[in-house]
C-alpha positions in Angstrom: -0.2 0.0 0.1 1.2 3.4 -1.0 0.7 6.3 1.5 1.2 9.9 0.7 4.4 11.0 3.1 3.0 14.6 3.7 -0.5 13.7 4.8 0.5 10.6 7.1 4.1 10.0 7.3 5.0 6.9 9.3 7.4 7.6 12.4 11.2 7.0 11.9 12.7 5.0 14.5 16.4 5.4 14.9 17.4 2.4 16.9 20.9 2.4 19.4 22.8 4.6 17.0 25.3 4.7 19.6 29.3 5.3 19.9 29.7 2.0 21.4 28.9 0.1 18.1 31.6 1.9 15.8 34.4 1.7 18.4 37.0 -0.7 17.1 38.0 -3.4 19.6 34.8 -3.4 21.5 32.5 -6.5 21.7 29.6 -5.1 20.2 31.3 -3.5 17.4 29.6 -3.4 14.1 31.9 -4.1 11.0 29.3 -2.4 8.2 28.7 0.4 10.4 29.5 3.0 8.2 27.5 2.1 5.4 24.3 1.7 7.9 25.1 5.1 9.5 25.5 6.8 5.9 21.8 5.4 5.2 20.4 6.4 8.7 21.7 10.1 8.2 20.2 10.2 4.4 16.6 8.9 6.1 17.0 11.2 9.1 17.8 14.2 6.9 14.6 13.4 4.8 12.6 13.1 7.7 14.0 16.3 9.4 13.7 18.1 6.1 9.9 17.5 6.1 9.2 17.6 9.6 7.8 14.3 9.9 7.9 12.7 13.5 11.3 10.9 14.5 12.0 8.5 17.6 15.5 7.8 19.1 15.9 4.6 21.0 18.8 4.3 23.3 20.0 0.9 24.8 20.7 1.4 28.6 21.3 -2.0 29.8 23.1 -2.6 33.1 25.6 -5.1 31.7 29.4 -4.4 31.4 29.4 -3.7 27.8 26.8 -0.6 28.3 28.3 1.4 31.0 25.9 4.1 31.3 28.6 6.5 32.6 30.8 5.6 29.7 31.1 7.9 26.4 30.5 4.7 24.5 26.8 5.2 25.1 26.5 8.7 23.6 25.0 9.3 20.4 26.7 9.3 17.0 27.4 13.0 16.0 25.1 13.8 13.1 22.6 11.1 14.4 22.1 12.5 17.9 18.3 13.7 18.7 17.5 17.2 17.8 15.3 19.3 20.1 11.6 18.1 19.4 12.7 14.6 18.4 11.4 12.0 21.0 14.0 9.7 22.8 13.3 6.7 24.7 15.8 4.6 26.8 15.4 1.0 27.1 17.1 -1.4 29.5 16.2 -4.6 27.9 16.3 -5.4 24.0 12.9 -4.2 23.0 12.1 -0.6 22.9 8.9 -1.8 24.6 10.9 -2.3 27.8 10.5 1.6 28.1 7.3 2.3 30.1 7.4 5.8 28.5 7.8 4.2 24.7 4.9 1.9 25.7 2.7 4.9 27.0 3.4 6.9 23.7 2.4 3.7 21.5 -0.6 3.0 23.1 -2.0 6.5 22.5 -1.3 6.6 18.8 -4.3 5.5 16.7 -2.3 4.3 13.7 1.0 3.5 14.7 3.5 2.7 11.5 7.3 3.1 11.9 9.9 2.8 9.8 12.9 1.4 11.6 16.8 2.1 11.1 19.8 1.8 13.0 21.9 -0.7 15.0 21.5 -3.8 16.9 19.3 -5.5 14.8 19.6 -8.9 16.2 18.6 -7.4 19.5 16.7 -4.2 19.9 15.0 -4.4 16.0 14.2 -8.0 16.4 13.0 -7.7 19.8 10.8 -4.5 19.1 8.9 -5.7 15.9 8.3 -9.0 17.5 6.8 -6.7 20.7 5.1 -4.7 18.2 3.4 -7.5 16.2 2.1 -8.4 19.2 0.4 -5.2 19.7 -0.5 -4.7 16.1 2.0 -1.9 15.3 3.4 -2.0 12.0 7.0 -1.8 11.1 8.9 -1.2 8.2 12.9 -2.4 8.4 15.0 -0.5 6.2 17.3 -3.5 4.9 20.2 -1.2 3.8 20.0 1.2 6.7 20.2 -1.7 9.5 23.3 -3.4 11.0 24.3 -6.0 13.6 27.1 -6.9 15.4 29.2 -9.8 14.2 28.3 -13.2 15.8 31.9 -14.0 17.1 32.4 -16.8 14.2 30.9 -17.5 10.8 29.8 -15.4 8.3 28.4 -12.0 9.3 26.6 -11.4 6.0 24.9 -14.8 6.4 24.0 -14.4 10.1 22.5 -10.6 9.3 20.5 -12.4 6.7 19.3 -15.0 8.9 18.0 -12.3 11.4 16.3 -10.3 8.6 14.6 -13.4 7.5 13.3 -13.8 11.2 12.0 -10.0 11.1 10.7 -10.3 7.7 8.0 -12.6 9.6 7.0 -9.5 11.9 7.4 -6.6 10.0 8.2 -5.7 6.2 11.7 -5.4 5.1 12.7 -3.2 2.0 15.5 -1.2 0.9 15.5 2.5 0.9 15.3 2.7 -2.6 11.9 0.8 -2.5 10.7 2.2 0.5 11.0 5.7 -0.6 9.5 6.6 -4.0 10.1 9.3 -6.4 6.5 10.4 -6.4 6.2 11.3 -2.8 4.6 8.3 -1.4 6.3 5.4 0.9 5.3 1.8 0.9 4.1 0.7 4.0 
């Protein structure tokens, strides 16, 4: 279904765009982070230029690799929230582990989101599954998402396997397919 972006734009949800994921040598480093970061910036710029709603998710887990006092949990430079953009901190993988996020989403009649960012195998997977069970619609931008290397095996195959699971709960499209030159978005 095509929906006019100007009449009823979906919410852009930027998941866990934190320095932790791009810091070499860190356990959760994302190898293809630059490509995903670039695509996220393009989407974020489009949403900001059109004054469409944006949500930023920030993982604040109490594990050793997410020390909230560390600068590693800071936002990535150009991708950090601006005034007027909503931010939700979530302690567990799903954004729905944030009581504020649950309150916000429960008060929206037609909840539709475009999801981009990091932590594909944790935050995004858990969020789309939780959202599916709440009848929330998510669109995952396949070329604007990334996940950490699994530690062994092929990283591309791991990402594709995660995307296959996500595809059971959300629509998955490339940004070129998602954004059409006609001013409409496929949701």
